[in-house]
C-alpha positions, 0 to 999 in steps of 0.5 A: 520210244523210251530213249527218245522221250527221255532225251526230249524230256532231258533237253526240255528240262535243261533248256526250259527258257529256250523251248518255252520261249519258242512255244510262246508263239502259239499263244497269239496263234490260238487267239488268231484262230478264235478270232478268225473262226468267230468272224467266219461264223458271224460273217455268214450269219450277217450275210444272210447265209443259212447256217442251219441243217446241212449248211451248218455241217459245211460251215463247221467243216470250213471253220474246223479246216481253217482252225486246224490249218492255223494250229498246224502252221503254228506247230510247224513253226515250232518244230522248225525253230526247235530243229534249228535250236538243236543243231546250234546246241549240238554245234556248241553255239548259243541260241535264243528263241528269237534266233531260232525263229529267225533261222526257221523263217528263212525257210518259211516259203517251202515250209508253207508249200509243203504244209499246204499240200499236206493240209489240203490232202488231209482235209479232202480225205477227212471230208469223205469220212470213209478215207479218214484212215488214209488221212491218218496214215498220211499224217504219220508219213508226213509228220517230219516235213518241218525237219526235212524242210529246215535241215535238208532244204526240201520243199513241197512234194519233195519234202513230203516224199522225203518225210515218207522215206524216213518214216518207211518201216517205222510208221507205228513208232513215229506216229505213236510218238509224234502224231499222237503227241501232237493230237493230245496237245491240240485236244487237251488245251480246248478241253481243259478250257471248256472244263474250267468254263463249265466248273467255274462259270468263267468267261468264254475267252478263258478257253482260248487263254488256256488252250494257248498256254497248254500249246505253249507248254506242250508243243515244244516237247512234241517238237523235240520228240519229232526232231529226235525221231527225225535224227534217229531215222537219219542215223538209221538210214545212213548206217544201215547200208554200212552195217549190212555191208559189214555183215556181208563181208563177215559172211564172205570171210567165214 
Protein backbone atom coordinates (compact mmCIF):
# COMPACT_ATOMS: atom_id res chain seq x y z
CA UNK A 1 0.00 0.00 0.00
CA UNK A 2 2.63 2.47 1.15
CA UNK A 3 4.84 2.20 -1.93
CA UNK A 4 1.92 2.62 -4.34
CA UNK A 5 0.49 5.61 -2.47
CA UNK A 6 3.95 7.19 -2.21
CA UNK A 7 4.58 6.72 -5.93
CA UNK A 8 1.16 8.16 -6.81
CA UNK A 9 1.67 11.12 -4.48
CA UNK A 10 5.15 11.85 -5.86
CA UNK A 11 3.93 11.71 -9.46
CA UNK A 12 0.96 13.96 -8.64
CA UNK A 13 3.17 16.50 -6.87
CA UNK A 14 5.88 16.65 -9.54
CA UNK A 15 3.42 16.93 -12.44
CA UNK A 16 0.54 18.75 -10.76
CA UNK A 17 -0.44 20.91 -13.77
CA UNK A 18 -0.85 17.81 -15.96
CA UNK A 19 -3.01 15.84 -13.53
CA UNK A 20 -4.99 18.83 -12.29
CA UNK A 21 -5.70 19.59 -15.94
CA UNK A 22 -6.92 16.02 -16.43
CA UNK A 23 -9.15 16.35 -13.37
CA UNK A 24 -10.78 19.58 -14.56
CA UNK A 25 -13.19 17.63 -16.77
CA UNK A 26 -14.99 16.50 -13.62
CA UNK A 27 -16.18 20.03 -12.79
CA UNK A 28 -18.55 20.35 -15.78
CA UNK A 29 -19.57 16.70 -15.32
CA UNK A 30 -20.70 17.49 -11.75
CA UNK A 31 -22.89 20.30 -13.11
CA UNK A 32 -24.33 17.99 -15.76
CA UNK A 33 -25.20 15.48 -13.04
CA UNK A 34 -27.01 18.18 -11.05
CA UNK A 35 -28.91 19.43 -14.12
CA UNK A 36 -29.97 15.93 -15.22
CA UNK A 37 -31.13 15.01 -11.73
CA UNK A 38 -33.02 18.30 -11.38
CA UNK A 39 -34.71 17.84 -14.77
CA UNK A 40 -35.73 14.30 -13.87
CA UNK A 41 -37.22 15.27 -10.52
CA UNK A 42 -38.97 18.34 -11.91
CA UNK A 43 -40.07 16.55 -15.07
CA UNK A 44 -41.81 13.76 -13.21
CA UNK A 45 -43.61 16.33 -11.05
CA UNK A 46 -44.79 18.35 -14.06
CA UNK A 47 -45.95 15.19 -15.81
CA UNK A 48 -48.22 14.42 -12.89
CA UNK A 49 -46.27 11.34 -11.80
CA UNK A 50 -46.64 10.59 -8.11
CA UNK A 51 -43.30 11.18 -6.40
CA UNK A 52 -44.38 10.33 -2.87
CA UNK A 53 -44.40 7.10 -0.91
CA UNK A 54 -43.06 4.07 -2.78
CA UNK A 55 -42.78 6.11 -5.98
CA UNK A 56 -40.37 8.46 -4.22
CA UNK A 57 -38.08 5.53 -3.45
CA UNK A 58 -38.14 4.36 -7.05
CA UNK A 59 -37.46 7.89 -8.31
CA UNK A 60 -34.58 8.28 -5.86
CA UNK A 61 -33.11 5.02 -7.14
CA UNK A 62 -33.34 6.19 -10.77
CA UNK A 63 -31.81 9.59 -9.95
CA UNK A 64 -29.04 7.94 -7.93
CA UNK A 65 -28.32 5.44 -10.70
CA UNK A 66 -28.02 8.16 -13.33
CA UNK A 67 -25.86 10.36 -11.12
CA UNK A 68 -23.61 7.43 -10.21
CA UNK A 69 -23.29 6.41 -13.86
CA UNK A 70 -22.23 9.90 -14.94
CA UNK A 71 -19.80 10.20 -12.02
CA UNK A 72 -18.25 6.82 -12.84
CA UNK A 73 -18.02 7.80 -16.50
CA UNK A 74 -16.08 10.90 -15.48
CA UNK A 75 -13.82 8.82 -13.24
CA UNK A 76 -13.28 6.26 -16.03
CA UNK A 77 -12.26 9.04 -18.44
CA UNK A 78 -9.85 10.47 -15.87
CA UNK A 79 -8.38 7.00 -15.27
CA UNK A 80 -7.97 6.35 -19.00
CA UNK A 81 -6.33 9.74 -19.60
CA UNK A 82 -4.07 9.23 -16.58
CA UNK A 83 -2.99 5.81 -17.82
CA UNK A 84 -2.12 7.32 -21.23
CA UNK A 85 -0.17 10.10 -19.52
CA UNK A 86 1.85 7.65 -17.43
CA UNK A 87 2.80 5.63 -20.50
CA UNK A 88 3.97 8.76 -22.33
CA UNK A 89 5.92 9.93 -19.26
CA UNK A 90 7.58 6.50 -18.95
CA UNK A 91 8.62 6.76 -22.60
CA UNK A 92 10.20 10.12 -21.89
CA UNK A 93 7.76 12.01 -24.12
CA UNK A 94 5.93 15.21 -23.23
CA UNK A 95 2.16 15.19 -22.83
CA UNK A 96 -0.52 17.65 -21.73
CA UNK A 97 -4.10 17.13 -20.53
CA UNK A 98 -5.55 17.63 -24.02
CA UNK A 99 -3.14 15.09 -25.50
CA UNK A 100 -3.99 12.59 -22.75
CA UNK A 101 -7.71 12.91 -23.42
CA UNK A 102 -7.18 12.72 -27.18
CA UNK A 103 -5.50 9.35 -26.70
CA UNK A 104 -8.05 8.17 -24.15
CA UNK A 105 -11.02 9.10 -26.36
CA UNK A 106 -9.71 6.85 -29.11
CA UNK A 107 -10.92 3.95 -26.93
CA UNK A 108 -14.15 5.59 -25.75
CA UNK A 109 -16.50 3.02 -27.32
CA UNK A 110 -15.00 -0.08 -25.68
CA UNK A 111 -14.66 1.88 -22.45
CA UNK A 112 -18.35 2.81 -22.53
CA UNK A 113 -19.36 -0.78 -23.26
CA UNK A 114 -17.34 -2.16 -20.36
CA UNK A 115 -18.49 0.59 -18.01
CA UNK A 116 -22.13 0.12 -19.08
CA UNK A 117 -22.03 -3.58 -18.27
CA UNK A 118 -20.41 -2.91 -14.91
CA UNK A 119 -22.82 -0.14 -13.88
CA UNK A 120 -25.91 -2.10 -14.98
CA UNK A 121 -24.75 -5.06 -12.89
CA UNK A 122 -23.98 -2.90 -9.85
CA UNK A 123 -27.35 -1.11 -10.01
CA UNK A 124 -29.33 -4.35 -10.35
CA UNK A 125 -27.46 -6.02 -7.49
CA UNK A 126 -27.62 -2.94 -5.23
CA UNK A 127 -31.36 -2.51 -5.85
CA UNK A 128 -32.01 -5.86 -4.19
CA UNK A 129 -30.39 -4.73 -0.95
CA UNK A 130 -29.42 -8.28 -0.07
CA UNK A 131 -26.85 -8.51 -2.86
CA UNK A 132 -25.00 -5.27 -2.02
CA UNK A 133 -21.98 -7.26 -0.72
CA UNK A 134 -21.78 -8.99 -4.11
CA UNK A 135 -21.89 -5.59 -5.84
CA UNK A 136 -19.01 -4.38 -3.64
CA UNK A 137 -17.02 -7.53 -4.39
CA UNK A 138 -17.52 -7.03 -8.12
CA UNK A 139 -16.54 -3.36 -7.81
CA UNK A 140 -13.17 -4.49 -6.51
CA UNK A 141 -12.75 -7.05 -9.30
CA UNK A 142 -13.66 -4.59 -12.05
CA UNK A 143 -11.99 -1.41 -10.81
CA UNK A 144 -9.07 -1.72 -13.28
CA UNK A 145 -11.27 -1.86 -16.37
CA UNK A 146 -10.26 1.62 -17.62
CA UNK A 147 -6.56 0.67 -17.59
CA UNK A 148 -7.32 -2.68 -19.24
CA UNK A 149 -9.32 -1.04 -22.04
CA UNK A 150 -6.77 1.69 -22.62
CA UNK A 151 -3.52 -0.24 -22.33
CA UNK A 152 -4.50 -3.77 -23.41
CA UNK A 153 -7.19 -3.05 -26.01
CA UNK A 154 -9.88 -5.17 -24.34
CA UNK A 155 -13.55 -4.22 -24.36
CA UNK A 156 -16.92 -5.21 -22.89
CA UNK A 157 -16.98 -8.48 -20.99
CA UNK A 158 -13.37 -9.20 -21.93
CA UNK A 159 -12.25 -6.05 -20.11
CA UNK A 160 -14.20 -7.01 -16.99
CA UNK A 161 -12.80 -10.53 -17.12
CA UNK A 162 -9.24 -9.25 -17.58
CA UNK A 163 -9.59 -6.81 -14.68
CA UNK A 164 -10.83 -9.66 -12.50
CA UNK A 165 -7.79 -11.73 -13.50
CA UNK A 166 -5.41 -8.97 -12.44
CA UNK A 167 -7.22 -8.47 -9.12
CA UNK A 168 -7.45 -12.19 -8.30
CA UNK A 169 -5.55 -13.01 -5.13
CA UNK A 170 -5.15 -9.34 -4.14
CA UNK A 171 -8.77 -8.15 -3.91
CA UNK A 172 -8.43 -6.55 -0.47
CA UNK A 173 -5.29 -4.66 -1.49
CA UNK A 174 -6.84 -3.36 -4.70
CA UNK A 175 -10.26 -2.54 -3.21
CA UNK A 176 -8.76 -0.70 -0.25
CA UNK A 177 -6.64 1.47 -2.52
CA UNK A 178 -8.94 2.10 -5.50
CA UNK A 179 -12.57 1.44 -4.56
CA UNK A 180 -12.35 3.01 -1.10
CA UNK A 181 -10.38 5.96 -2.48
CA UNK A 182 -12.93 6.62 -5.22
CA UNK A 183 -15.84 6.22 -2.82
CA UNK A 184 -14.31 8.68 -0.35
CA UNK A 185 -13.73 11.22 -3.13
CA UNK A 186 -17.30 10.83 -4.43
CA UNK A 187 -18.78 11.29 -0.96
CA UNK A 188 -16.46 14.05 0.28
CA UNK A 189 -17.39 16.59 -2.41
CA UNK A 190 -21.16 16.69 -1.80
CA UNK A 191 -20.62 16.39 1.97
CA UNK A 192 -18.34 19.44 2.11
CA UNK A 193 -20.75 21.37 -0.09
CA UNK A 194 -23.68 20.47 2.15
CA UNK A 195 -21.77 21.52 5.28
CA UNK A 196 -20.88 24.89 3.73
CA UNK A 197 -24.52 25.48 2.81
CA UNK A 198 -25.66 24.60 6.34
CA UNK A 199 -22.98 26.63 8.11
CA UNK A 200 -22.91 29.69 5.86
CA UNK A 201 -26.42 29.78 4.32
CA UNK A 202 -24.77 29.73 0.89
CA UNK A 203 -26.91 29.01 -2.19
CA UNK A 204 -27.61 25.40 -3.16
CA UNK A 205 -25.55 25.83 -6.34
CA UNK A 206 -22.44 25.92 -4.14
CA UNK A 207 -22.92 22.21 -3.52
CA UNK A 208 -22.17 21.41 -7.15
CA UNK A 209 -19.22 23.82 -7.27
CA UNK A 210 -17.57 22.32 -4.19
CA UNK A 211 -18.25 18.76 -5.35
CA UNK A 212 -16.74 19.50 -8.76
CA UNK A 213 -13.61 21.08 -7.29
CA UNK A 214 -13.09 18.19 -4.86
CA UNK A 215 -13.53 15.70 -7.69
CA UNK A 216 -11.04 17.62 -9.86
CA UNK A 217 -8.46 17.59 -7.05
CA UNK A 218 -8.97 14.07 -5.69
CA UNK A 219 -9.87 11.90 -8.67
CA UNK A 220 -6.53 12.26 -10.51
CA UNK A 221 -4.81 10.92 -7.40
CA UNK A 222 -7.28 8.01 -7.31
CA UNK A 223 -6.59 7.44 -11.01
CA UNK A 224 -2.83 7.47 -10.42
CA UNK A 225 -3.23 4.99 -7.58
CA UNK A 226 -5.35 2.71 -9.78
CA UNK A 227 -2.81 2.91 -12.60
CA UNK A 228 0.05 1.98 -10.27
CA UNK A 229 -2.03 -0.89 -8.86
CA UNK A 230 -2.63 -2.07 -12.43
CA UNK A 231 1.06 -1.87 -13.32
CA UNK A 232 2.00 -3.67 -10.10
CA UNK A 233 -0.50 -6.46 -10.92
CA UNK A 234 0.87 -6.75 -14.48
CA UNK A 235 4.46 -6.98 -13.25
CA UNK A 236 3.57 -9.61 -10.64
CA UNK A 237 1.54 -11.61 -13.17
CA UNK A 238 4.35 -11.62 -15.73
CA UNK A 239 7.20 -12.26 -13.28
CA UNK A 240 5.63 -14.88 -10.99
CA UNK A 241 5.86 -17.74 -13.52
CA UNK A 242 9.57 -16.94 -14.11
CA UNK A 243 10.23 -16.82 -10.36
CA UNK A 244 8.40 -20.10 -9.82
CA UNK A 245 10.39 -21.72 -12.66
CA UNK A 246 13.69 -20.45 -11.22
CA UNK A 247 12.80 -21.84 -7.78
CA UNK A 248 11.90 -25.21 -9.31
CA UNK A 249 15.22 -25.35 -11.17
CA UNK A 250 17.04 -24.44 -7.97
CA UNK A 251 15.42 -27.32 -6.08
CA UNK A 252 16.22 -29.73 -8.94
CA UNK A 253 19.85 -28.69 -8.93
CA UNK A 254 20.02 -29.17 -5.19
